[in-house]
N, C-alpha and C positions, 0 to 999 in steps of 0.2 A: 374537479368533480366529474365523475364519469359513471359508466356502467361496465362491469367486468363479468366475464364468463370463462369457463374452462372445463376440459375433460382430461382426466388422467386414467389410463386403463392398462392393467397388467394382464387382462384376460385375453388380449390379442396383440398383435404387433403394430396395428394401425388404428389411429383415430381419424375418423372421416372429417375432412375439411368443411364440407358442406354442412355438416351437423353443427360444427362450431360457428360457422357463419350464420346459420339459422338462429341459434341461441343469441348471438351478438346482435343480430338485426332486430330481435324482439325488444331490445333495450335502446333503440334509436333515440327515444325521448330523453334519455339520460345523457346523451352525448351527440348533439347534432353537428359538432364541428369536425368530426373525423371518425374513421373506423379502421381497425386493424386486427389481423389474425396472424398468429404464428403457430406453425405446426412442426412437430417432430414425430418419431415413430409411435410413441405411446403417450403423447401429451399434445394438447391443443389449447391455446390461450386466445381469448377474444377481448376486444376493448372498444368502447364507444367514448369519444372524447368531448368534454365540455372544457374549452380552453380558458383557464383562469391564471395560472402561473406558467411563465415561459410559453408564449403563444406560437413559437416557431415550430416547424415540422420536425426539427431535431428532437423535440420533447415528446413526439408521438409515442404511443404504446401499441403493442407490447414492446418493452424496452429490454435490452440485453447488456450484460457486462462486456467489457472489452475482450476478455478471453473466451466469451461465448459459452460460459458454463452456467450463468444465472440468467433467468428470464422472468419478467415481472409484469403483472397488470395490477393497477392500483386505482382505487376510488377514494377521493377525499382530498384533504389538504394538510400538509405538515407546516405548521406556522413558524416553527423555529428552524426551517430548512436552511436559511442563510448561515446561522450559527453552526449548524451541523456540516454544511458545505465547507466552511472554514476548517472544521475539525478534520474532515477527510483529506482536504488539501494539505494541511499541516502534516498529515501522516504519509504524504507522498503520492496520493491519488490525484489523477488529473481529471477535472470535470470537463465534459464535452458539451454540457448544456447548462442552463440556469434553472433547471427543474428540480422539484422536490422528489420526483420519482427516481432520478439518478442517484440522489443522496441516499435513498433507502438501499439501493443496490450496493453502493460502496460500503455502507455501514454493515450490511449483512455479510459481505465478503470479509470485513475486518472483525466482526463481533459475533457472527452466527445469530442465533435467536435472541441474544442480548441486545441486538440492534433496536428491537421494537420498544424497549424500555426507554430509549432516548427520544422517541418521537413525541412531539407535543402537537396534538391536532386530532382530526377525525379521519378514520381510514378503515378500509377493507382491502386486503392484499391477497393476491394469489401469486406465489413465487415458486418457480420450478428450479431446483438445484440438480442439474444434470449429472454432476459428479457423484452425488449420493442417490440419484434417481428417486428424489423425494419432492413431493408437493407440500408446501406450507400454505395454510389459510390463516389469516390473522385479522382480528377485529379490534377496533380501538377500545380504550378502557371503559368508557361509559355506554358503549353501544350506539353511538350516534349514526354510524354508517352500517347498513345491513349487509349480511352475507349468509346465504343459504347453501346447503349441500345435500346431495343424495348419493348414498353408497349402495352398490349392488354388484355382486359377483366380481369382485376385484376391480371395479370401475367406480370412479367418483366424479360426479358433476358438481359444479358450483356456479353461483351467479349472484348478482346484486338483487335480483328479484326472482320469485318462484316461477313466474311465467316463462322465463328462459329455460328452466329445467323441464317444465311441462311440455315445451315444444319438442323435446327429445323423448320424454317419458310421459306420454299423454294419458296412459291408463294408470290411474292412481286410486288410493283407498281413502275413504272418508274416515277421519279420526273423530269418533264420537266424543271421546273425552275432551278433546280440544273444543268441540262444539258446545258441550255442556258449560265449559268455562266462558266461552264466547257469549252465551246467553246472559251471563251475569256481568262480565266486565267489558263486553263489546269488542274484545280483542282476543287473539291467541295469547298464550302465556309461555314464557321461558323458551326452551329449545323446541317445543312442539309447534307444529303448524296444523292447518286443516287437513293436511295429507300425512298419513303415517310414514310414507317413504321420504319425506322431505323434512330436514331439521334446520334450525336456525343456530348458527355459531354464537356462543355466548360472548358477552363483552369481556375484554381483557384476556382473550383465549387464543391460543395457537393450536391448530389442528395439523398433524403431520401424517401424511399418507405415503407409504412406500410399498414395494412389492409384497412384503410379508407382514405389514402392520398398519393399523390406523389407530392413532391415539391423540389425546389432547393434553395440553398443559396450560396453567394459568400464569401469565407474566405480570399481572396486576390484579390484586384482590381487594375489593372495596371493604370486605369484612375486616381485613387486617388493619385498616385505617380506623375503623370504628372501635376496634379492640385496643388501640393505643391509649395511653393516659390522656385525659382531657387537659388542655393547657389552662392553667389558672392565671388569669390576667386581672390584676387588681385595679389597674387604671383603665377605665372604660374608654376614655378618649383615645388612649393609645391603641386599644383593640380596634376601634372604629377606623383610625388612621391606617393601621396595618391592612385591614380588610379593604379599605378604599384603594390602597396602593396595589394590592394583588389583583383586584377587580379591574383597575385601569390598565394594568400590565396585560391582563388577559385580552381586553378589548383591543389594545394596541397590536398584539400578536395576530388577532383575528382580522385585522384590517390589511394584512399582508396580501397583496394581489397585484396582478398586472392589468387589471380592469377596475373600474370604479366599484365601490362597495356602498350599497344603500342599506335601508333598514325598514322593518315593519314597525309602525308607531301607532299603537292603539290609544295612547294617552294614559295607559295603566302604568303601575310602578315599574315593572320589569323592563318592558320595551322602552319606556322613557329614560330609565337609568342607563340602559345600554347605549341609546343614541346620545344621551348626555355625555357619556364617557367618550364616545366617538368624537363629539364636538371638542372635548377637552384635548384629546390626542391630536386632532387635526383641525385647529381653529379656523383655518381659511379654506378648507375643502368644501366644495358644493356637495352636500350630502342629500341624496334623494330618499324620501320616506313615503310610506304608503299605509293607508288604512282603508277599512271597508265600512260602508254606510248601508243601513237597511231602511229605505224610504218608506216602506209600508209597515214597518215594525219599530216605532220610535223607542220602545223599551229595550231594544238590542243595540241602539246607537251609542257610540262613545265619541262622536265626531267633535263635540265641543272640547273635550279633553285632548283629543289628538291635535286639533287646531291650536290650542293653547300651548301644547308641548312643542309643536313645530315652530311657532312664532318665537318662543323662548330660546329654542336651540338653533334658530336660523336655518332650517332645512327647506329644501324645495319639496313641498308636500303635495301628494295627490290623493284625494279621497275618492275611492272607487265605489260606485253604486252597485249594490247587489240586486240584480234584476233577472237572475237565472230562474229556470223552471226545474224544480227538483226531479220530477219524474222524467223530464226530457233528458236531463244530464246524468241521471243516476247510473246508467250502464257504463259511461265513460269514467265516472267517479269510482265505481266498483272495480273496474278494470285497472285503474291507476292504483287502487289500494292493494291489489295483488292477491289478497285473500280477504275473507269476510272481516270488515272493520267498521264497527258501528259508532265510532266517535263522531258525533254530528258536526262538531266544529270543523271537521275536515273539509266539509263542503264549502264553508266560508273561506278557509285557507286555500282551497283549490281555486276558487274564483279570484281571490286576492293575488295569488301567485301568477295566474294567467295574465292579468293586467300588468302586474309589476314587471314581468319579463319583457314587456315592450319597452321598458326604460332602463333595465339593468340586468346583469347576469348574476349578481351576488347580493344577498340581503342578510343583515343581522336580525336575529329574533331574540325575544326575552324568555324563551322556554327554559325550564329547569329550575327557576327560582322558587316555585312553590314546593317542589320535592326536596330541594336542598335546604331551604330555610323556613319550613313549616308555614306555608301560606294557605293551606286549606283549612276549612272549618273543622274537618274531621280530626285534626291534630289537637283540638280543644276538648274532644269527647273522651271519656275514660273507656278503655277496652275491657275493664274488669266485669265479668259476668257474675252469675249466681255462684254461691259456694259449691264446692264439689258434690256434697250429698244431694243438693237440689238439682244440679246438672245431671247427675246419674238418674235421679227419679224421672226427670223430663225425658231423658234418653229412652228409658224403658217404656214410658208412656207413649212416646212418639212411635216406637217400633210396634207397640200394640195396635195403635191406630192404623199403621200401615198394613198389618196383617188383616185387620178388620176390613180395610178398604178393598183389599184383594178379593174378598168374598161378598162384597155388598155393592154391586154395580150401580144401583140407583143413587147411592150416597158416595160414590167413589171420589167425585170432585171435592166434595165438602170434607171428607175424611182425609184425603191427601193433603188438602190445604191445612187442616188441623195438625196433621203429622209434621209437616214442614215448619209450621209455627212453633211447635214444641221443640223441634230439634235446633231451631235458630238460637235457642237459649242455652244450648250446650256447646261443648268444644273448648278449645284453648283460647287464650287471650288473642293470639294471632288470628284465629278464626273470627273472633268478634270484630277485630279491626278490618278484616277483609269483608265482613258483612256491612260495616259502615262505609267502606270504600266502593262497594259494587254499584253499578249504574242501574241495574234492574233488580226487582224484588225476587227473593228466593221463592216466593209463591208462584212465580212464572213457570217453575218446573212442573206445576200441576197440569199444564197443557200438553205435556209429553204423553205419548202412549205409555200404558202402565208398565210395560217391561223395561222402560228406561228411567223411570222416576228415581228409584232407589240408587241406580248406578250414577245418575247425574248428581244426586246429592252427595254420595260418598266421594266422587271425584272433586266436587267443590270443597268438601271439608279439607282436602289436602291441596288447595290452590297455592300458587307460588307466593302470593302476598302473605298468606298465613304462615307458610313454612319459613320464610325469611324473617318475619317478625319473631317467631318462636326461637329462631336460631341464636338470637342475642339475649338469652334468658336472664343474664345477670346485669343488663344495662337498664338505663332509665326508660320509661315508657315512650318519651318523645324520641329518643335516639333509635329505639326499636322501630317506631313508625317511620322515621326518616330512612333507615336502612331498607326496610321493606319497600317503601315507595321508590327509592332510587334503583333497587334491583328488579322491581316488577313494573309498577305503573309507568315510571319514566321511560323505560326501554320499550315495553309492549305498546304503550299508548302514545305518549307525547313525541318521542323521537321517531317512531314509525310515521306518525301524522306529518311531522315536518319534512321528513325525507320524501315520502311518497307524493305529497301534494306540491311541493316545490319542484321536485324532479320530473313530475308529470309534464311540466312546462319548461324543462331545461333551465331551471333556476336553482342556484346553489344557496341553501340556507345554512347559516352559521350560528352556533349557540355558545356565545362567550361565557355565559353563566355556568357552563359545564366544562370549562377548561379544567383538566385534571389537577393542575396546581392549585387553582381556586377551590376545587372540591375538597382536596386534601386539607387545605388550610381551614375551610369552613367546618368540616367534620370535627376538627379538634377544638372547636369553640364550645364554651359552656352553653347549656340549654337556655339560660336567661338572656343570652345574646341573640337567640333566634325567636323564641316564643315569650313575649312579654307584653303586658298591657301598657299602653302609652297614654297617660292622663290627658284629658281634653281632646283626644282624637278618636276615641272609640275604636282604637286600632290594636290588633294583636297579630303576631306572626311577622316573620321577616324583619325583626327589630333592627339588626345591625345593617341590613341592606337599606332600610329606610333612613337610618341616621347617616349612612355614607352617601345616600342619594341627595341629601340636603345641600351638598356641595355643587350639584350639577343641575337640579330641576327644582321648580317651586314646591313649597310645602302643600299647596292645594292639590297637586298631582300625587304627592306621596301619601297623604293621609285621607284621601277620598275613599268612599265605599268601594270595596272590591267588586269588580264586574267581570264575570267569566266571558270567555270568547266562545260564542255559541250561535245557533241559528234558531228561528222561530218555528221549529218543526211541529210542535203541539198546535200552534195557531194554524199552520197549513193543513194539518189533518182535519181540524174542526171546520175549516173553510171549504171542505169538499174533497180533499185529496184522499181521505180514508176510503171512500167508495171505490176509487180506482185501484188502490192498493189491495183492498179486500179480494178482488177478483183473482189477481195472480198469487196471493197467499193461499187462498182456498184451493187453487188448482196447481200449486207449486210442487217442487220436488220433495219438500219435507213432508207434505201430506201424502204424496204418491208413494213415498218410501216408508210410510207409517212411522216416521219419527214424531210427528205431531198428530194429536187426536183432532180431527176436523170439527167435531162438536164442541170441544173445549176451546179451540181456536175461535170459532164463530162466537162463542160466549164472551171471550175476552174482547173481541172487536166490538161486540154489542155493548159491553160494559163501558168501554171507552166512549162510544158514540153517545151514550146516555149520561155520561159524566159520573158514573158510579165506580169507575176504576181508572186510574191514570197509568195506562200501559204504553205511553208514547215511546219510551226507549225500547221496550220489547218489540213493538210494532216496527220501529226503525231497524232493529237488529235483524228481524225476520225478513223485512223488505230488502235490506242490503244483501243478506245471504242469497235470497232468490235471484236478485239481479246480478250478483257476482257469479253465481252458477250459470246464469244465462250468458253472461259475457264470456266466461271461459269456454262454454259449450259451443258458442258461435265463432269465437276468434282463434281457437287452438284446434287445428285439424286433428281429428281422431280422439279428441278428449273424451274420456269416460271415467266417471267416478263410481267406484264400487262401494255400495252401502252395506 
């Protein structure tokens, strides 16, 4: 697990070494165990190392092929690297190290771009082929590891985090459309970031950059697996046994490391099942597990369940008390998130990772189970809206209200709200699903200045969650929801959260529920093996995982009420934090740049304070944006954001 950076330029003959070193240095938190830079005339590669597999200096990066034609920086872990090492050895290659990085080099020399299809793991790769004068950027199938790039005038910069690019190109442009989506989902979406000049490489994608071209290709496509015929399994016990076998195999692969592997253990189904499989794979290993406790907010505590799971699974468990101050730590948190990221559970994970790192370098997490196996309540709700004639009528009515609002300043807030309420009833089924999945209310757009409200709404109508849902038009509603979630919410929210919060403290987070072999197997299962009511348990969703988990953890942990991983932000606001937040929101960059209407913002804050409107997530998003902007402005020399 590491941080990678690089510059390839055909605009001049020289790439500056100090520039690459500056980019690489900004990612020191991702790799405190070593640093390396390699330069040639028009290419520079940088690497920060967190040593997990092959701890020797021989495995340091950037790494080069024996003949000196291939050069690589790599972030992640290849869990089947030992099997692949045997394959390249059998083909006549001589391994100089015991690292997974060297395996990738040999595979590419043998198979070209086909090498990446053989990798089982999480990875972001920058590979320079000097023979072709071509840079390849590669991201793993599900998007577990991040990779960003910026192209300008025949030069391409890439890095594990945007801040490394911003150290070189500090004058960037605010992407308003990305911000509109952030207000609703608390994240950026798809390939877009908060900067128009910086893009995110998609999961399962290879980007190729050479002197005369820049293009991308997909080496693994999630949609193609959804479009394959569903496997009809008549014997349910057989289906459960097969799933259990694939899951256990995934956990076994994810335990490959030259350092101890621990786990986050909340006592919930997903994390407990993962640790249960770890115990099955390694019955005598001392497994260290970690959970977080909220002493002042008992409603957020799961400690009794975590303790019960730890005792059953015989782990060395540490419960970490959450005693941080949100406003004191928010600048560090926003800086670690790398761009505006309003998923409040991040703060708990940030604190948990900080303490866990004192005891281990690697942890397993249970992330991905909800998106893969229908664990959210939203999967139970129908996305079907009104019949088309009614939707059309509401659409015309909404547009009429918007026109009236533009000419009636005194009623503008009320009319804008009515317009948005009307338009929420229109749109495709995918749009309806995205409305159900959004964290903030669509009505929050009414606090924008008038010139932006319509643009924000139109942008949201074509959000990635809606587009992916509608793309599988002939499939079942559940499968369309799962496809949309795996392509949008999982990548943009869950995996971003895990990567940023763990790596902020040089901790590697592994997600065995998202092993691509397990994902492919699960996609092919019938809907009723994922979403089904289980009598006497009041339980729905993740049916086959629950049945498989019965072999490793107690039923009391499996069939308990679902408890999300979150923080008591609403409580903190009501206990006095809102007054502190109000000051820098009302004087913040969004008001100064006329993105937000100050009167409407003041009204929203007052509504929350009096209990007449629950705008906690909106307040969180705006607060985090303002502190993110402050962190970038003060920590990146010359940073300027053009609005």
